[in-house]
Backbone as numpy.savetxt, mean C-alpha at the origin, in Angstrom:
# Nx Ny Nz CAx CAy CAz Cx Cy Cz
11.63 -19.21 22.39 10.49 -18.31 22.45 9.63 -18.44 21.19
10.26 -18.40 20.01 9.50 -18.53 18.77 8.82 -19.88 18.71
9.53 -20.92 19.13 8.92 -22.26 19.12 7.70 -22.31 20.01
7.74 -21.59 21.13 6.58 -21.54 22.02 5.40 -20.88 21.32
5.68 -19.81 20.58 4.61 -19.12 19.87 3.99 -20.00 18.80
4.81 -20.81 18.17 4.33 -21.68 17.10 3.41 -22.78 17.61
3.44 -23.02 18.90 2.56 -24.05 19.46 1.20 -23.49 19.87
1.04 -22.18 19.81 -0.26 -21.58 20.14 -1.30 -22.01 19.12
-2.56 -22.05 19.53 -3.63 -22.35 18.57 -3.66 -21.30 17.46
-4.15 -21.68 16.31 -4.17 -20.81 15.14 -4.82 -19.46 15.43
-5.94 -19.45 16.10 -6.64 -18.20 16.38 -5.77 -17.25 17.19
-5.04 -17.78 18.14 -4.17 -16.93 18.96 -2.97 -16.43 18.15
-2.43 -17.29 17.27 -1.32 -16.85 16.43 -1.76 -15.75 15.47
-2.96 -15.90 14.90 -3.48 -14.86 14.01 -3.69 -13.55 14.75
-4.21 -13.63 15.97 -4.40 -12.43 16.78 -3.06 -11.77 17.09
-2.06 -12.58 17.37 -0.72 -12.06 17.65 -0.14 -11.38 16.41
-0.30 -12.01 15.27 0.20 -11.43 14.02 -0.48 -10.10 13.76
-1.79 -10.05 13.95 -2.52 -8.80 13.72 -2.05 -7.71 14.68
-1.84 -8.07 15.92 -1.35 -7.09 16.90 0.04 -6.58 16.53
0.90 -7.50 16.10 2.24 -7.09 15.67 2.17 -6.17 14.46
1.35 -6.56 13.49 1.23 -5.75 12.28 0.70 -4.36 12.61
-0.31 -4.28 13.46 -0.87 -2.99 13.86 0.19 -2.12 14.54
1.03 -2.74 15.37 2.06 -1.96 16.07 3.11 -1.46 15.08
3.44 -2.27 14.08 4.40 -1.85 13.06 3.81 -0.73 12.22
2.56 -0.91 11.82 1.88 0.09 10.99 1.79 1.44 11.69
1.53 1.43 12.98 1.37 2.69 13.72 2.70 3.44 13.84
3.81 2.73 13.69 5.12 3.36 13.81 5.72 3.75 12.47
5.02 3.44 11.41 5.57 3.72 10.08 5.70 5.22 9.87
6.83 5.59 9.40 7.11 6.98 9.03 7.49 6.95 7.57
6.90 7.83 6.80 7.19 7.85 5.38 8.65 8.16 5.11
9.07 7.87 3.90 10.46 8.16 3.56 10.71 9.66 3.54
11.92 10.03 3.83 12.31 11.43 3.76 12.36 11.85 2.29
11.64 12.87 1.96 11.62 13.36 0.59 12.58 14.54 0.46
13.28 14.55 -0.64 14.12 15.71 -0.93 13.23 16.79 -1.51
13.75 17.98 -1.60 13.00 19.08 -2.22 12.70 18.74 -3.68
13.64 18.11 -4.36 13.42 17.71 -5.75 12.28 16.70 -5.85
12.20 15.76 -4.90 11.10 14.79 -4.87 9.76 15.50 -4.70
9.72 16.44 -3.76 8.48 17.18 -3.50 8.04 17.95 -4.75
9.00 18.59 -5.41 8.67 19.35 -6.61 8.14 18.44 -7.72
8.76 17.28 -7.88 8.30 16.33 -8.90 6.89 15.84 -8.60
6.62 15.52 -7.36 5.28 15.08 -6.96 4.27 16.19 -7.22
4.61 17.41 -6.83 3.71 18.55 -7.07 3.46 18.76 -8.55
4.49 18.65 -9.37 4.33 18.83 -10.82 3.42 17.75 -11.39
3.61 16.52 -10.97 2.78 15.42 -11.47 1.33 15.59 -11.03
1.12 16.03 -9.81 -0.24 16.26 -9.33 -0.90 17.38 -10.12
-0.19 18.47 -10.32 -0.73 19.59 -11.10 -1.08 19.14 -12.52
-0.21 18.35 -13.12 -0.45 17.85 -14.47 -1.68 16.95 -14.50
-1.81 16.08 -13.53 -2.98 15.20 -13.45 -4.26 16.00 -13.29
-4.25 16.98 -12.40 -5.45 17.77 -12.16 -5.81 18.63 -13.38
-4.82 19.14 -14.07 -5.06 19.97 -15.25 -5.58 19.14 -16.42
-5.17 17.87 -16.50 -5.56 16.99 -17.60 -7.06 16.72 -17.59
-7.63 16.55 -16.43 -9.07 16.29 -16.32 -9.47 14.88 -16.67
-8.53 14.03 -17.04 -8.83 12.65 -17.39 -8.48 11.75 -16.21
-9.49 11.17 -15.56 -9.19 10.34 -14.39 -8.62 8.98 -14.75
-8.57 8.65 -16.03 -8.04 7.34 -16.44 -9.13 6.28 -16.38
-8.71 5.04 -16.34 -9.64 3.91 -16.32 -9.91 3.48 -14.90
-11.13 2.97 -14.67 -11.36 2.41 -13.35 -10.82 0.98 -13.32
-10.76 0.41 -12.16 -10.12 -0.90 -11.99 -10.75 -1.97 -12.86
-12.08 -1.98 -12.98 -12.75 -3.00 -13.79 -12.34 -2.90 -15.26
-12.22 -1.69 -15.76 -11.80 -1.50 -17.15 -10.38 -2.02 -17.37
-9.52 -1.74 -16.42 -8.14 -2.20 -16.54 -8.09 -3.73 -16.50
-8.81 -4.33 -15.58 -8.82 -5.79 -15.47 -9.42 -6.43 -16.72
-10.50 -5.86 -17.24 -11.10 -6.39 -18.47 -10.13 -6.30 -19.63
-9.45 -5.18 -19.77 -8.47 -5.01 -20.84 -7.33 -6.01 -20.69
-6.91 -6.25 -19.47 -5.84 -7.21 -19.22 -6.29 -8.61 -19.60
-7.50 -8.99 -19.20 -8.01 -10.31 -19.54 -8.12 -10.51 -21.04
-8.53 -9.49 -21.76 -8.68 -9.58 -23.21 -7.33 -9.70 -23.90
-6.29 -9.16 -23.29 -4.97 -9.21 -23.93 -4.27 -10.55 -23.70
-4.80 -11.34 -22.79 -4.14 -12.63 -22.49 -4.59 -13.70 -23.43
């Protein structure tokens, strides 16, 4: 069966991969969080919101990384 799929034209294989990925993605269920996990996430979110500092944007991080290399 797999060998048969491998003989399909590239466009059809890509379409099949996308369909498979979409079906997997739609079934994804997040990990079960414990109460301790939830509390930690809530604490970190509260701390982030209280700080008021959004941090660096992606370009700043990438520029800093390039300069350090």
